[in-house]
C-alpha positions in Angstrom: 128.7 120.7 83.9 126.1 118.2 82.9 122.8 119.5 81.7 119.6 117.5 82.1 118.0 116.0 79.2 115.4 118.6 78.7 118.0 121.4 78.8 120.2 119.5 76.4 117.2 119.0 74.0 116.6 122.8 74.1 120.1 123.4 72.7 119.8 120.6 70.1 116.4 122.2 69.0 117.9 125.8 69.0 120.6 124.3 66.6 118.3 122.8 64.2 118.3 119.0 65.5 114.8 117.7 65.7 113.4 116.6 69.1 110.0 115.2 70.1 107.2 117.7 71.0 107.1 118.1 74.9 108.2 120.0 77.9 109.4 119.6 81.3 106.8 119.5 84.2 107.0 120.1 87.9 103.9 118.4 89.3 101.5 115.5 88.3 98.8 118.0 87.2 101.4 119.6 84.9 102.4 116.2 83.5 98.6 115.7 82.6 98.4 119.2 81.1 101.4 118.5 78.9 100.0 115.2 77.7 96.7 117.0 76.9 98.6 119.6 75.1 100.7 117.4 72.9 98.5 114.4 72.8 98.8 110.9 74.2 100.4 108.4 74.1 103.5 110.2 75.9 106.8 109.2 77.4 107.4 110.4 80.9 111.1 110.6 81.8 112.7 111.3 85.1 115.2 114.1 84.7 118.3 113.1 86.6 122.1 113.3 86.1 122.7 109.6 85.7 123.0 107.1 83.0 121.0 103.9 82.8 117.9 105.6 83.7 115.5 103.5 81.5 116.6 100.1 82.9 116.2 101.7 86.4 112.6 102.5 85.8 112.9 106.2 85.3 111.1 106.1 81.9 107.3 105.3 81.7 104.5 105.6 79.2 101.0 106.7 79.4 98.0 106.4 76.9 95.9 109.2 78.3 96.4 112.4 80.4 94.7 110.8 83.4 97.1 107.9 83.2 100.0 110.4 82.8 99.0 112.0 86.0 98.9 108.6 87.9 102.3 107.7 86.6 103.7 110.9 87.5 102.3 110.8 91.1 104.5 107.4 91.5 107.5 109.0 90.1 107.8 112.4 91.8 109.8 112.1 95.2 111.1 108.7 94.3 114.6 107.9 94.5 116.3 107.0 91.3 120.2 105.8 91.2 120.6 108.1 94.5 118.8 111.0 92.9 115.4 112.3 94.1 113.0 112.8 91.0 111.6 116.4 91.1 111.1 117.0 87.3 109.8 115.1 84.6 110.0 115.5 80.9 106.8 114.7 79.0 107.2 113.9 75.3 105.1 112.5 72.5 105.8 108.8 72.3 107.7 108.0 69.0 107.1 105.3 66.6 110.7 103.7 66.2 112.0 102.1 63.1 115.8 102.2 64.0 117.9 103.3 66.9 121.4 104.8 66.4 124.1 106.5 68.5 125.9 109.5 67.5 128.1 111.8 69.6 131.1 113.9 69.6 133.5 113.7 72.5 137.0 115.0 73.6 139.7 112.4 72.6 142.2 113.2 75.5 144.8 111.1 74.1 144.7 112.5 70.4 143.7 116.1 71.9 141.0 116.6 69.4 137.4 116.0 69.0 136.1 112.6 68.0 133.1 111.7 66.1 131.5 108.6 67.4 128.6 106.5 65.8 127.1 103.0 66.0 124.0 101.3 64.4 123.4 99.8 68.0 121.8 102.7 69.7 119.6 102.5 72.7 122.1 101.1 74.9 125.2 102.5 76.7 127.9 103.0 74.3 130.4 101.4 76.7 128.4 98.2 76.2 128.5 98.3 72.5 131.3 96.0 70.9 134.3 98.0 69.6 133.7 96.5 66.1 130.3 98.0 65.9 131.5 101.5 66.7 132.7 103.8 64.1 135.1 106.7 65.2 136.6 109.6 63.1 139.0 112.1 64.6 138.0 115.8 63.7 140.6 118.6 62.9 139.3 121.5 64.8 141.0 123.9 62.0 138.7 122.4 59.3 135.8 121.0 61.5 133.6 118.2 60.4 133.3 117.8 56.7 129.8 116.8 55.3 131.4 114.1 53.2 133.0 112.6 56.4 129.4 112.4 58.0 128.2 110.9 54.7 130.8 108.3 54.8 130.2 107.5 58.4 126.3 107.1 57.7 127.1 104.8 54.8 128.9 102.7 57.2 126.0 102.6 59.5 124.1 101.0 56.5 121.7 104.0 56.0 120.5 105.0 52.5 117.9 107.6 51.1 116.2 110.2 53.3 117.4 108.8 56.8 121.0 108.9 55.5 120.9 112.5 54.5 119.2 113.5 57.9 121.5 111.6 60.0 124.5 113.1 58.2 123.0 116.7 58.8 122.6 115.8 62.5 126.3 114.8 62.7 127.4 118.1 61.5 125.0 120.0 63.6 126.4 118.1 66.7 129.9 119.1 65.9 128.9 122.8 65.5 127.3 122.3 69.1 130.2 120.8 70.5 132.5 123.7 69.5 129.9 126.4 70.2 129.3 125.5 73.8 132.8 124.4 74.7 131.4 120.9 75.1 133.2 117.8 76.5 130.4 115.7 75.2 127.3 116.0 73.2 125.6 113.0 72.2 122.1 111.5 71.1 121.2 108.0 72.2 119.1 106.9 70.7 118.8 108.9 67.5 115.5 107.5 66.2 114.5 106.8 62.6 110.8 107.1 62.8 108.1 106.0 60.3 105.2 107.7 62.0 104.6 110.1 59.1 104.4 107.1 56.5 106.6 105.7 53.9 109.1 107.8 52.2 108.6 110.5 55.0 111.1 109.1 57.5 111.9 111.5 60.3 115.1 111.5 62.2 114.6 112.7 65.8 116.6 112.9 69.1 114.8 110.8 71.6 117.5 111.5 74.2 120.3 114.0 74.5 123.2 114.7 76.6 125.5 117.8 76.6 128.4 118.3 79.1 130.2 121.7 79.1 133.6 122.3 80.2 133.3 124.0 83.5 136.2 126.2 82.8 134.3 127.8 79.9 131.2 128.4 81.6 131.9 132.0 82.0 131.4 132.2 78.1 127.9 130.7 78.3 125.9 133.0 80.5 122.7 131.7 78.6 123.1 128.2 80.2 121.5 127.6 83.7 123.6 126.6 86.6 123.0 122.9 87.2 124.1 121.4 90.5 125.4 118.0 90.1 125.9 115.0 92.3 123.8 112.9 94.5 122.7 114.5 98.1 125.6 112.5 99.7 128.1 113.7 96.9 127.0 117.4 97.5 127.3 116.8 101.2 130.8 115.7 100.9 131.5 118.4 98.4 130.5 121.0 101.3 133.1 119.9 103.5 135.7 120.3 100.9 136.3 116.8 99.6 136.1 115.0 96.4 133.7 112.2 96.3 131.8 110.1 93.7 129.4 107.1 94.7 130.1 103.9 93.0 128.3 100.5 93.2 130.6 98.3 95.2 130.9 97.2 98.9 134.3 98.5 100.0 134.5 102.1 101.1 137.6 103.8 100.2 139.5 106.9 101.6 142.8 108.1 100.1 144.7 111.5 100.1 145.1 112.9 96.5 143.2 112.0 93.4 146.0 109.9 91.9 146.2 108.1 95.2 142.6 107.3 95.3 142.4 106.2 91.6 145.4 103.8 92.1 143.6 102.5 95.2 140.5 101.7 93.4 142.5 100.0 90.5 144.5 97.7 93.0 141.3 96.9 94.7 139.9 95.7 91.5 142.9 93.8 90.6 142.4 91.7 94.0 138.7 91.2 93.2 137.4 93.9 95.4 134.5 96.2 94.4 135.1 100.0 95.4 131.8 101.7 96.9 133.2 105.0 96.2 136.0 107.3 95.3 137.0 109.7 98.1 140.0 112.0 97.8 140.6 113.4 101.3 143.1 116.0 99.8 146.8 116.3 100.2 146.9 118.3 103.3 143.6 117.3 105.1 143.7 117.6 108.9 142.0 115.3 111.5 138.8 117.1 111.3 137.8 116.6 107.7 139.4 113.1 107.9 136.9 112.3 110.6 134.0 113.7 108.4 135.2 111.6 105.7 135.0 108.5 107.9 131.5 109.6 108.8 130.5 109.7 105.1 132.1 106.2 104.4 130.2 104.5 107.3 126.9 106.2 106.2 127.2 104.0 103.0 127.1 100.9 105.1 130.0 99.1 103.5 131.1 95.5 104.1 134.8 96.9 104.8 136.8 100.1 104.7 140.2 100.6 103.3 142.0 103.9 104.3 145.1 104.6 102.0 147.4 107.5 103.2 150.7 108.6 101.9 151.8 111.4 104.5 153.4 114.2 102.7 151.9 117.4 103.8 149.2 115.2 105.6 150.6 113.7 108.8 150.0 110.2 109.6 149.6 110.9 113.4 146.6 113.3 112.4 145.0 110.6 110.2 145.4 108.0 113.0 143.9 110.5 115.6 140.8 111.0 113.1 140.3 107.3 112.7 140.5 106.8 116.6 138.1 109.7 117.2 135.5 108.1 114.8 136.0 104.6 116.3 135.8 106.0 120.1 132.7 108.4 119.2 130.7 106.6 116.6 132.1 103.0 116.3 133.2 101.3 113.0 131.0 98.4 112.8 132.9 96.7 109.7 136.5 95.6 109.0 138.9 98.6 108.7 142.2 98.3 107.0 144.7 101.0 107.0 147.8 101.6 104.8 149.8 104.3 106.5 153.2 105.7 105.3 155.0 109.0 105.3 155.2 111.9 107.7 155.0 111.1 111.4 154.4 107.3 110.3 155.9 105.8 113.3 153.5 107.9 115.7 150.6 107.2 113.6 151.3 103.5 113.4 151.7 103.4 117.2 148.4 105.2 117.9 146.4 102.7 115.6 148.3 99.6 117.2 147.4 100.7 120.7 143.8 100.7 119.6 144.0 97.4 118.0 144.2 98.4 114.5 146.9 97.0 112.1 148.5 99.7 109.9 150.1 98.2 106.6 153.0 99.7 104.8 152.3 98.0 101.4 149.1 98.9 99.6 149.1 95.5 97.8 149.1 93.8 101.3 146.3 96.1 102.5 144.1 95.7 99.4 144.3 92.0 99.7 143.4 92.1 103.4 140.3 94.3 102.9 139.1 92.1 100.0 139.6 88.8 102.1 137.8 90.7 105.0 134.9 91.7 102.7 134.5 87.8 101.6 134.5 86.7 105.2 131.7 89.3 106.1 129.3 87.8 103.4 
């Protein structure tokens, strides 16, 4: 479960990590009241569960409470990366000397926590060159030693007061990681601020993220339940399917998470850009299949790729679902189907009678849908 930034910062502050003065607001008037309370200038930050918020216009600044109210009026209710903005975090604007990245994540391959740090904070860690990232595996038997944190800080090029404070933040982050059964806890950027004057540098978490293992939530009754996903992702979840929106133009449906992941990989290999991940399930019947097709069409893709390996799922049921959508709703974009497995012959026959070609090879189907997408541009 992902926590909103303001909730993650509450956990950070509770565990001794400095955060900027401020609080969340639910209306423009409340934003102005918080700005008056903490003093302008302020940063006004949309609270959504997505990265890249700053580049998308989800962080703005104001020099007075009145300006903060006007800025908030333009942000409340707006769509940001598929999420409707319904709450804003108002914080004191910081005077920034340096931006760092620090985090603790699960290293799945090594099966242990991993301390991650970089002097190139303020941008997605995935965009930072590997050579600029410092990683230290952590033995959960012993935890994160202070000397390990100090060694990482030295490699970040820090000295003096900032070095001591950043090392302390790293140790506290690891304690939070363990205490909350986290999958990820990170601060990006971790700010070194000179606002208090020379020799009084402050180290402050300007942003914060905390993702908690859902299977451990029963141990954390103090944490609020946070509903994740865009409106469309929640709608698909309600019909019992797994769905994640992506930024491509080829809608994808497959049965089984592994099949869906493989389909995305092969599409990418052929130069395609998947618009989503949709796992229709191993035993999905025609009704949820038809609902899934509706969801794909609502994304207005350039083409659709359906990849079904019929085990429990029957190919003729899949074919009937596709035909039902085609006859009742229409499919206005190229549709490419790869269909093999149980009742394959009947499924292929039904599709062929409706003028839809079903491929046996996923490679061939992926190449066809990518070509169709290019022709549609």
